[in-house]
Structure formats: C-alpha cells, structure tokens
N, C-alpha and C positions, 0 to 999 in steps of 0.2 A: 843583602836582599835583592833578588832578581825582580825583573818586571813582572807584574801580575798577568797571567794569561787571560784570554777572552772567556774561557769556561769559568775561571774563578770570579771574574767580574759579573758574569751572568748569574752565578750562584749567590753572590752577595746581594745583587739587586732583586733577587726573588723574595726576600723577606724571611727566609727560613734560617738565617744565621743564628739568631738568638735561641731558637728551639734546638738547633743542632748542638750548640755549645752546652746547653743544659743537659742534653742527652749524654754528651761526652763526659761531663762532670760526674753524672750518676755512674757511668761505667768505671771511672777512676775510683770512686768511693767504694764500689763493689769489690774492685781489685784490692784496695787497701784493707777492707774488712777481712777478705780471704787471707791476706798476708798476715794480718794480726792474729788470726786463729792459728796459723802455722807457727808464729813466734811464741804463742802461749804454750804450745805443746812441746816445741823443740828448743825453747830457750832463746835468749837474745842472739841476734845475728847481725852481721853488717848490713848496711843499707844498700848493698850492691844490687840485690835482686830488684828493689824498687827502681834503682837507677837504671838497671838493665831494661826494665819495662819501658821507661821513658826513652832510653836510647833506642830501644827496638822501634818505637813509634817514629822517632826522629829519622832513623836511618831508612826505614821502609817508606816513609812519606815521599821523598823525591823519586824513589824508584817506581812507586805506584803511579805517580803522575806522568812518568815517562813511558812506562811499559804497558799501560792498560788504557783501554778505551773508556771514557767517562760517560759516554752517551746514555747507557742504561744503568749506571751504578746509582745506588741510593746515596743520600747525603752522608749517612753514617759511614759508609764504605770509603767515601772520598776523604773525610776528615781522619778516620782511623788509619787510613793508608796501610792497612794490614795485608800487604801483598808482597810476595817474594819474587815475582818476575812476570813477564808477559807470557801467557800460555800460547799465544798465537792462534787460539781457536776463533774461527769465524763461523757465523751462522750459515750452514749449508742446507739447502733445500733441494727437493727433487726438481728436475729441469722443468717440469710442467707446472710447478707450484710457486714460481718466483713472485707472482703478483698476488698470491692468496694470503689469507689470515692477517687482517689488519691488527688483530689483537696481539700479534707477536711483538709489534712495536712497543706495546705497553708493558711487556715483560721485563724483568730485571736482567740485564746483560751480565750474567754471572761469570766471574773469573775463577778458573779452576785451580789457581795457585794461592788461594787465600790462607791466612794463618788462622788457626782455630783455638786460640788460647782459652776462649770461654768454655770449651768443652771440658776443661779441667774442673770448672765450677760444678758441673754435673757429677764429676767423679767423687766430689766430697759427699754429695747427697747419697750416691750409690754406696760409698764406703760406709757411711753411717748406717744405712739400711742393712748392709751386709753384716756389720758388727752386731746389730740388734738381733739378726737372725741367729748368729753364732751364740749369743748369750741365752737364747731360748732353746737352743739345741739340747742342752743338758737335761732339760725338763721333758721335752718332746720325745727325744730318741737317745736315752742314756747309753745304749750299746754303741751307737755310731759315734757318740761324743767320746767314749772311751777309746774307740779305735783311732780317732783323730789325735787324741793325746799321745797314743803310743807311736803313731806313724807320721803324723803331720802336725807338729806343734806350731810351725810357722803360720799355718792357716788360722789356728785358734788365737794366736798372738797378733793377728793382723790389726794395724793401727792406721786408719785412713788419713789422719791428720799428720802423721809422722812418716808418710810414704815417701821414701827417697827415690831418686831416679834409678832405673834398673841397671844402668851401666855408667861408670865414671866417664867413659868416652863420649857419652851422649849429652853432657852438660851444655855444650854449645848449641845443641839443636833447638832448645826452647827459647833461645835468645834471638833466633832468626837473624844472625849477623851475616852480612854479605862477605863471602870468602872466595878466594880463588880455588880452583880444583885441587891444587897441591895442599891447601890448608884444611880441606874438608876432612872430617873423621871418616875412617874406612869402616864400612858395614861388615860385620862378622857374623858367622853362623851362631855364635854364642848369644849375640844380641837378639837375633831373631828368635832363638829358643826362649829367651826370657819374655819376649813379647807374647809368644805363643802360650807360654804357661800362664801369664797374667790374663790373657783373653779366655783361655779354657776354664781356668779356675774361678775367676772373678768377673768375667765378661767386662774387662776393664776398658772404659772409654779412653782413658789416657794412653794405654798401650795401643789401642786401635788408632788413635790420632798419630802417634809416633810411627806406627806401621804405614799409615797412608802417606805421611810426609816422605818416608823412605821410598814408598811405591811411586810417588811423583818423581823423585830423583831418578828412579830406574826408567820411568816412562819417557823422560825428557833428557836422558843421558846423551852426551856428545852432541847436543843441539846448541846452536849459537843463541846468545841473548837470554839464556835461562839461568836463574839463580837457584842452585840446588843446595840441599842440606846434608847430603851424604855422597861419598865417593864409593862406587861399587866397581871393584877391579877384578872380580872373580865370577866366571860364568856359573858356577854351581851356586854361589850366593845369590846371583841374579835370578836363577830359576827358582831357588827356594823362596826368595822374597815374592816373586810373582805368584807362585802357587799359594803361599801363605795369605797374601792380600786377597786373592780371589776366593779362597775357601773360607777364611775366617770372618771377613767383613759381613756377609749375610748372617752369620751366626750371632754376632754381637748385635746387629740391628734388629734382628727378630726377637732377641731377648729384651731389649730396651723399648723398642717401638714396634710391637707386632702388628701385622695386618691380618685381615680376615678373607677367607675364600668362601663365597656364597654358594648355596646349594646348586644354583644354575651354572656354576663354573666361573662366574665373574669374580674379579678381584676388587676388594674394598680397601682403598688406601688407608694408612694409619690416621687416626684423628689428629687434628692440629693442636697438640699439646705444646707447652713451653719447651719441653725436652726435644720434641721433634723439630720445632723451629730453630732451636740452637744447633741441632745436628744437621739441619738441612743443607747448609753450605758445605759442610764436610762431605756429605753424601754426594752432592753434585760434583764436588771436586774429584772425588774418587771415580765417579761415573764418566766424567769427561776424560780423565786420564786413562780409564779402561778403554774407551773408544779409540783414543790415540794409540794405545798399545795394540789394538786389533789390527791396525794398519802396518805394524812393525814386525809382529811375530812371524817366524818362518817355521818353527817347530810345530808339526801338526797336532801333537798331543796337547801341547801348551795352548795352542789356538783353540782347540775344542774345549779345553777347560775354561779358558777365558770367556768364550761365548756362553757356555752353560752356566757358569757362576754369575756372570754379569746380568743374566736374565733374572736372577733372583732379586736384584735391586730395583726392578721395574716398578713395583708398587710405591717405592719411595720417591721416584723422580717423575711420576706420571703427570704432575701438575706443571712441570717445566717443559714447554713446547719445544724449545731449542734442543734440549737434551734428547727428547723423544725423536725428533726429526733426524738428528745426527746418528743416533743409534739405529733407527730404522734404515737409513741409507746404507750404513755399513753392513747390517744384517742382510739386506737385499743383495748387496754386492757379493757377500760370501755365499748366500743361497744360490746364486746363479753361476759361480765360478769355482768354488772350492771342491774338494773331494766329497764323497757321499756322506761320510760321518759328520763332517763339518756343515754340510748342507742341511742335514737333519737337525743338528744343534741350532743352526741359525733359524730354521723354520720354527722350532719350538719357542725360541725367543720372540719371533714375530707373532706367533700364536698367543703368547702370553701378553703381548702388547694389545692384541685384538680382544683379549678377555676383559679389558677394562670397560668401564661404563661410559667412556668418552666417545661419543659418536664421531666427532671430528677426527680423532686418531684412527678410528676404524676406516673412515673415508680415505685417509692418507695411505693406510695399509693396503686396502683393496685396489686403489689406483696404482700404487707403487708395484705391487706384486704382478698385476696384469701387464703393465708396461714393461717391467723387467723380463717377464716371460716372453713377450712378443719380440723384444730386442734379442734375447738369447736364442730364439728359434729361427733367426734369419737364415742361417746356414745349418743344414741337417745332414749328418753323415751316420754311418753305422756306429761310430764311436761316441757321438754326441746325443744320439737318439735316446739312450737310457736315461741320461741326465735330464733331458727335456721332459720325458715322461714322468720322472720323479717330480719335477717342478710343477707339472700340470696336476698331478694327483694331490700333491701337498697344498697347492694354491686353492684347489677346489674346496678344501676343508675350511679355509678362511671365509669363503663366500657363503658358507652355511652357518657361520657364527650368528649373524643377525640377518635374516632373509629380507627384512623390510629395507635395510640399508643396502644390501646387495642387489636388490631389484633395480634400484636406480642406476647403478653402475652397469649391471648386465644389460638392461634395456638400452642404454646409450651405446654400449660397445657392439651389441648385435645390430642395432640400427646403423652403426657405422659400416659394418660388413655389408648390410643391404644396400647402402649408398654406393659402395665400391662396385657391387654387382650391377646395380642399375646403370652406373656410368659406363661400365664395360659393355653392357647390352645395347646401349644407345650409340656409342661411338663405333664399336666393332672394328677396332684397329689392333695391331700387334701390341702397341704400348698400353692400350686400354685393357687388353686381356691379361697383361702382366700384373695388373692390380688385383686380380683374382687368382691367377695360376702362379702362386708363389707359396713358399713354406709358411710364411707368417699367417696367410689367410687360412691355410689348411690347419695349422696348429690352433688358431683361434676358434675355428669351428669345432675342432675336437675338444678343446678346453671347455667350451660352453656346453657341449654334450655331456662331458664328465660332471660339470657342475650341476646341470639339471637332473642328470641321472642320480646323483647323490642326494640332492635336495628333494626330488620328487619320487624317490624310490617307494614302490607300493608297500613293501613290508614296513618301512619306516613310518609311512603315513598311517598304516593300520595300527601300529603300536601307539603313535601319538594321538590318533583319533581326529586329526585335523589335516586339511589339505595344505600343501606347501604354497607359500606366497609366490614362488617362482614358477609355478605350473603354467600360468598364462604365456610364458616366454617360449614354451615348447613349440607352439605353432609357428611363430615367426622364424625361429631357428631352423625348423624343418623346411620351410619355404625357401629360405636363403640357401640351404644345402642342396635342395633339389634344383634350384635355379642355377647354381654354380655348375652342376653336372650337365645341364642343358646348354651351357654357354658354348662349349666346344665338344664335339663328339667324334673327332677323328681317332685313329688307332693309337697315335702317340700320347693321347690324353688319358688312356685307360688307367694308368697308375694313380692319377689324380682322382678319378672317379672311385677307385677302390678305397682310397683314404676316406672319402666322404661317406661311402657305404659303411665302412667299419664304424665310423662315429655314430651314424644313425642306428646301426645295429646295437651298439652299446646303449644308446638312449632307449631303444625299444625294449631291450632285455630287462632294464631296471624299472622303467615307468609303465610298461605294458600298454603303451599307446601305439595303435596301429599306424605304421608308416608304410606306404606302398613302394617298397624297394624293388620288387620283382621287375617292373617295367624298365628299370635302369641297370639291372644285372644281366638280364637275358640278352639285350643287344650286344653287350661285350662278348658273350659266349658265341652268339650266332655269327657276328661279324668276324670273329677270329677264325672260326672253323668253316665258314661258308666259301672261302676262297677255293677256286678250282685247282690252283697250282699246289704242288707238294711243298711243304715247308723245307727250307734250305737247311742242310746240315752245317754245323758250326762248331768251332772249338772254344767258343766263348763260354765263360763260367755262367752259372745260373744268375739271372738278374734278381737282385733283392728288391722286391716291390715295396718294401717298407721304407726304403730310403731314396725312392725316386718318385717324382711327380710327372715326369715326362720320359717316355721311352727313348733311349738313344737310337740313333738312326741305324747303326750296325746290327741292332737286335731285331728289327722289323722282319717279319716273315721267316724267322729262323725257328728251328725245331725247339731249341732250348727255351726261347721266349714263349712260344705257343703252349708248350707243355706246362711251364710254370704259371702262365696266366689261366689256363683251363683249370688247373688244380686249385688255384686261389678262388676263382669264381664259383666253382661247384661247392667248395666248402662254405663260402659266404651265403650262397643261395640256400644250402641245407640249414645253416645256422639260423637264417631269418625265418624259414618255414617252421623250424622247431621251437621258436619263441612262444611264450604263453599267449602273447597278443594275437598270434596267427593260429598256431596249432591248438590253443585252448579255446578257440572260437567254435561256436556251433556250425558256422559256415565253412569250416576248413575243407571239407570235401569239394565244395564249390569253388573256393579260392584257388586251389591247386590245379583246376582243370586247364586254364590257359598255359600254366607253367608246364604241365605234362605234355600238352600239345607241342609247345615250342621245343622241349627237350627231345621228344621222339623225332620230330622233323630234323633237328640238328644231328641226332644219332644216325639217321639214314645218310646224311651228308658225310659224316666222319667215316662210316663204314666203307663208302665208295672211294675214300682217299687212302693213299698208301702212306705208311709211316706214322699213323695216328692211332695205333691199336691201344696204347696205354690210355690216351684221352678218351677213346670210345668206351673202354672198360669202366672208367670213373663215372662217365655220364650214365652208362647203363646201370651201374650200381645205385646211383642216386635215384633213377627212375623207379627201380625195384623197391627201394626203401620208401619212396613216396607212395607208391601203390599200396604197399603194406600198411602204411600209416592211415591212408584213406579208408581202407577196410576196417582198421582198428577203431577209427573215429566213428564210422557208420554203425559199427556194432554197439558202441557206447550210446549212440543216438537212438537206436532202436529200443533200448531198454526203458525209455521214458516217452510219454505222450505230451508233446508240447505244440503250441500254436504261436504264430507271430504276435497275437494279442497278449500272451502271457509273458510279459517282459520280465517281471521279477523272478518268475520260475526259470526262465532261460538264463538269467544272470546267475542264479544260484547253481544251476547245472554247470555253467561254464566255470564257476569258481571251483567246483569239485574236480572238473576235468583238468584245469590248469595245474592242480597238485599232482596229477598223474602223467603229465606230458613227458617227463623224463623216462617213463617206462614204455613209451611208444617205440615202434621200430625206428622211426626217424630220430628220436631222441637218443637212443642207444648208438645209432650210427654216428651222430655228431660227437658224442662222448669219446668214441674210439678215435675219430679224426682229430679231436682236440688233443688227446694224449700223444698221438703220433707227431703232431705239429710242435707240441711243447718239447718233446724229446729231440726233434730235429733242431729246434731253436737253440737248445742248450749245447748241442754238438757244434753248431756254427759259432756260438759265443766262445766256447773253449778253443776252437780253431783260431779265432781272431786273437785270443790272448796268448796263443802260442803253446797251449798245453797239449800234451799227448793224450789221446783218448783211444782206448781199446773198445772196439765195437763188439758187443755181445750178440751171439746168434739167437734169434728168437725161436 
C-alpha cells in the first residue's frame, strides 16, 4: 500500500465516504443481477466474467488516479476509477473570456475516455422492448411478418439476453485491460460492418458503445500516454471508422433520446430521463474526441463531414459549458481559415449553437464571431476579400437571431469605433489617424451596416409588423461613418471614403433611411477633375479600389487612376440618387438641384481639359439621366394635389412612388451599369484564377 495522497485524505475528511461506499455496493448488486439473468438464459458459466469486472476496476483505478485531474470529478467517478487514460483535454476559452463564468468552476470536469459499461444495462431494456414489438408484429402486419420469416429469420429469433459479442476478436475490449500496442486487437472492416448492421437494424446502444471506443482509439492514435482499445493499421479502415462514427452516432441518439425543434427555430434539449443521464458521459466522450479529431483531419471531405455531423450532437451537450466553448472555439477557427465549403459547414454548426435558448451561449457566440472577424480582416487583399465578405454576411445572420441580446453587443462595439474616431480627431497625429484609417475599422463599419441593413430591412419589418430593436443604432453608426470621412480629406484618402460610402449606400438601400451622402461624393469628383494640369499617362495597371484604403503615390495624377476614380464615383452617386429613400421622396426634384449644379460645373472643367473625353462622357450621361428622372418625378407629382399639411397623404403617395422607382430613367441607367460592373468583376476574378476567357462581342 502506498502513501495516501492529499486528495484522498481530503475526500475521507469530507464525510462522504459512507454514502459513496453504499452507492458503490448498489452498483455491484445491479451488475450481479444483470449477470444472473444472463446465466439463467445461457446456462452455467465460469466466474471469470465477474472476476474480470473486479479486475477491471482494480486495474483501471491506479491509472485513473495518475492520468486524470480529480478537481472536478464526482466521488463516484473517483471510486469507480472507470478510466482508460488521460485525454489531455484542458478547458480552453476565448482569449477575452478568461475571467468570465464563475459557474464553470462548479461544473463536472468530464474525462472523455471513460468506460461506459452501464450502457449495456440499457441494452437489455431495449432488447426486451424490441422482442415485444416482434411478438406483436404477426398480429399487426402479417404480410411483413411473413416476409421476415422468408428473408430475415435472424431478426425474428433475436434474443436480447443471449446476445453474444459480435466478433470473437472483440472479447478483450469489454474488459478494458491495459495492453501494449502490439497486443491490441486489430480493427477490421468486417467488425465495422457488424456494428453498422446492429446500429441500423436494432439501434443498438451496445454496438454504439463499441464503435465509440474504437473511435477514441482512432482519435488518439500515436499519442503518448494514451491507453487504447484497438489497433488501427489501415488508412481505409480509419476512414471507414471515422465516417461510421460521425454518421451513425446522431442516428442512434435521436432514436433513443430525441430532441424537439420549436416553431421559432430554437432547439429544445432532450428531457433529463434516466436513459439520457446514463448516456450523457458517453455522448460527451464522443463529442470531446470529435473536437480533438477536427484539429487532426487534413482530408477536406472528411473534415466537412466531421463538422456537419458533429453539429447534430449539439442538443445533447448544450448543458456542458466546457464542451460548448471548446466546440465554438474550433468552429470559429475553421470559419475564419478553412475553404469556403468548410467555412459554411462551420457557420451552420455555430448557428445551431445560437439556436439554443441559452442566452449566455449566444453571448459567447456573438462576441467570438465579431472578434474573429476583426482579427481576420487585419490584412485585406484581392484573394482574401471574398472570404472576409463571406464572414461578414454569415456573421450578420447570427446578430439577427436574438436582437435584444445583439443590441448590447452592437451598441458596445459601435461605441468603441466612436471612441477611436474621437481620439483621432483630438490628437490629430499620424499615429492617431491610423486608429481609424485601417482595414479593421473599415470592415467593422461595413459589418455593422450589413447587420443593421438585414435587421432593419423595410420589407422584413412590414412582414413582421414590428420595428427592429436594432433600429436606434442606425443614427450613431451613420454619424461615426460620416465623421471618419471628415477626418482626412486629401486625395490619397479617396479609396477610404469610397469604402464608407458603399457601406452607407447598402444601409440606405435596405432601411430606406435618408443619409446625406452627396456632400461627401461630389468633393471627390470635383477635386479629382478640377486640376488644371493634364493627367499623366502611365503604364500602371488599373487600381483596384476595392482592396485599397490609401492611394499609392505612383498613381496620383495619372490618367489610369483618374479614369477609374471618376467611373466609381459617378456610379455610386447614381446608385444613391436612385435609392427609394431619395428618388422615392416627393422632394426628389429639389434634392438633385445642388447635385446637378456641381456636375454641370465639373463638366465644363473636364471639357476644357485634354485627355478626359471618356470621363466627360460619363458625367454628361449621368446629368442627362438625372434631368430625365426629374421630369419623370415632376410628372408624377402633378397628378395629385398635395400640401405640406397632408402628411399621411404624402406618405401614401411616396409609398406608391417607391414601388416604381426602378422604372425611372435613372433606375434603368443604374441597372445597366450594375450589370456591366458585375460582368467586369467576373472577368477579373477569372483572370486572377488563371482561367482563359473569350470575350464575346456585344
């Protein structure tokens, strides 16, 4: 006998020893009763099985005390010592959440390598129920019973109490005896097929337990300090085992402990029945091993399968905060770094986590997704921009799951952007400006514009009949965006301004909230074309304004830069004027007056300059379309008699006009421009990917 450890002394002094011993005796009596039932059916047997159970406890006990942390284990787990090795799992939280959630300390520190012999007790009950169903089958459905007699006699002759192991080579598995790798049984495809058959035909919990024990061996294969039950020496068997475990586990669990999906899309976890409590440790073991596997898989198809199928287990582990945090952290990692198909699968898993009724989990998800997005957008190139846009669009859906919870996060993060802007305006130094003029600030503004556009969409609000809870955040976000454009107004900052204008334009288009963008667009156009000197010719390629926030020095005053900037600005100005919030207003003919004056003045300047004929033509076309739209709007306005005091009548007239905005001359012009830009974007994307493209003549 070795010296008692400090933890053992602490446990003995706690006064729970007597209760624990009684609990253990009850477990042994239950095991003996189950063994006696098997002996009655199968005849007398040597007492080796009972001895093996005892030896199993004795041999596992020292291993558990060495390889596991006892801090969070229950007393039953310590005395039963039913562990096969140290999983090495440690509680991992998001970087910003290290000091949160005091209730996590009270949770049970679950070990993912536990032995689940008690699951077999449930198998007896399931087998008896299955036998009862078969006995009634001849009365309920005699035709199907006759079919089974002719084609599947084994199923009709099923005896749950005389169910032998599915493979002779698996006898050592249930003993959980510590072995070296050379002594372990080799897993074969035949063994897997037998497990599959038992799971599909009987939804066998015993077969599932054996499958998950083998799955753990595959997950921790070739790792030091791990006690495994199987030796897997073939890659095809490994892949077959992985796919079987991922696909079949949700099927069995949904059969035995189903969960409900509420009409509002929320998930309701299974009720806490005795069967669920018995299976919970096995489920958590599988889930921890699945998370461990997600960090090891390199095959993209298998990784996508693992993410997709593991998400189906979420309703069963939602009460375990440690498992949720580990899974969320891994899914966020895949969502921000993997290929598009796996990103989508990871997002679906995160969305399923958000669909639970646990507000604290949703808080972690919203915080984690935003911080992951901000970290991933620190550097933006033509190759990373599509992935960042995918992240922004998908993350915006999460912030619309529960707008009351999202409001708190959105308010705090928008306020943080305002603080950065205020500090930059006060200090007015190069380092202070960098707090605003960076990709993370731009993507944050754009992300919140997408969130508010989705949550406060006019059509969605009309269908729901209620106003979005996030709508009060539109005003502060617009103020921060306009303030950021005022911070620096030199020619090299024009790409930054265009990014902010695109975000505000997206917000205006969906929420139909009037945002005065024209005073910030026109100065870009006039300052670019008002120079008296002729733009320099250059061999530089066209500057992609989507992936720059600061114009490179060599592009300034070059013809290629001026042409690209004028084309972008004229399109954004036309797109803003064609929105329902502007063009659908009764005051549209009056709103465009200063815009037309500025454009005509700029057009005179461009005509006097040489080498800007293309730019002059685009501005002239915009002016003509604006004048046509003014006449179109005035014609609509003449058909009714309205006065400023008739507010409700004016609003009704504007509602009818907004439905016809796309038919206006300016609306048709913007549609044509949008199609041309989309076609050009696809050509550029194919050129980046190295694909040959044959340009068709229009």
